[in-house]
N, C-alpha and C positions, 0 to 999 in steps of 0.2 A: 504494500500500500504506500502510495506517495504521500509525503507530508507536505502540507501547505507552508509557504514561507510565513514568517511572523508578519511581515508587511501586508501580505495578501489577506491574512486573517483579520488584522486590525482594520484594514480598509472595508472588508465585508461586514465586520461588527459595527463599525461606525455608520455604514449605510443602513443596516437593519435598524439601528437605534433611530436614525433620522426618519425612517418610514413610520415609526411609532411616535414621532415628535418628542423624543427624549434627547435633551442636550448632552453632548459628550465631547471631550477634548483630549488630545494627546498632550499629556503633561511632560512625559519623558519619552523621547524617540530612541528606542533600543536598536539592536542589530537587525537590519532588514531581513536577513535570511534565517537566523536561528535564535533570535532574542526571545526570552521568556516574556509573558504578558501578565501584568497585574492590573486588576480592575478595581478602582475605588468608586464606591457608591456613596454620594452625599445626598442626604435627605433634606438639606437646606435648613435644618433646625439645630445645627451644632453637632449632629450625630453623623457617623459614617461607618462604613464597613469596607474592608479590602478583601478581595478574592484572588486566589492564586490557583493555577492549574497544575494538577499532578496526576498520578496514576493510582487507580484502585488496585491494590496488589491482589485482591481476591478475583477480580474479573479481568484485569488488564486494560480496562477502559480508562480514558482520560476523564477526569472529574474536576469540578471547581470546588474549592474548599475555602473556609474563612481563614484569613491570615490574621485579621484584627477587626475589632468592632468596638464601638462606644463613642467617646468624645472625639470629634474630628481631629483635634490636635494630637491625640494619642495615636490615631490611625495614621496621620501624616508622619509621625515619628517612626512608626513601624515601617512605613514605606521607605522613608529615608534610610533606615538601617538596611533594608533589602537592597536598595540601590547602591549602598556602600559595599555590599558583597558581590553584586552583579551589575557592572556598568553597562551591560548590553540589555538591561531590563526595560521593557516598554511599560509605561504607566498611563492608563486611560482613566480619566475622571468622568463619571456619569453623574448627572444632577437630576434627581427626580424625587419630588415630595412623597409620591406614593411608594417609593422604594423599588421601582422596576429597574431591572438590569438586563433582562432577557437571557442571561447565561444558562437558564434552565430550559431553553428552547432547543429543539433538534438542530443539529449542525453546528452548535457553538462549543462543543466539548473539544 
């Protein structure tokens, strides 16, 4: 199975969010080919969550899991730490009061 480049996945994700009128921005542009992607969801009330993609060891499937959640400043600090470990990391910030991020939809794992 062929893997999508990080840039292709990010562009497709942003397009899907636009179709649902959900604002999103590239906060950190990682490596176009193989950079990992982190998604921050801001609910615009001082709270946020950060999601990172990994593997479910039981099934071998790619899954999104929580990296951090709570006060937006704490989530931003967790993201900064991750960027310190991985300079090729993409960071996408999604802003939605209803908490929609679409990562649970088909095709985004």
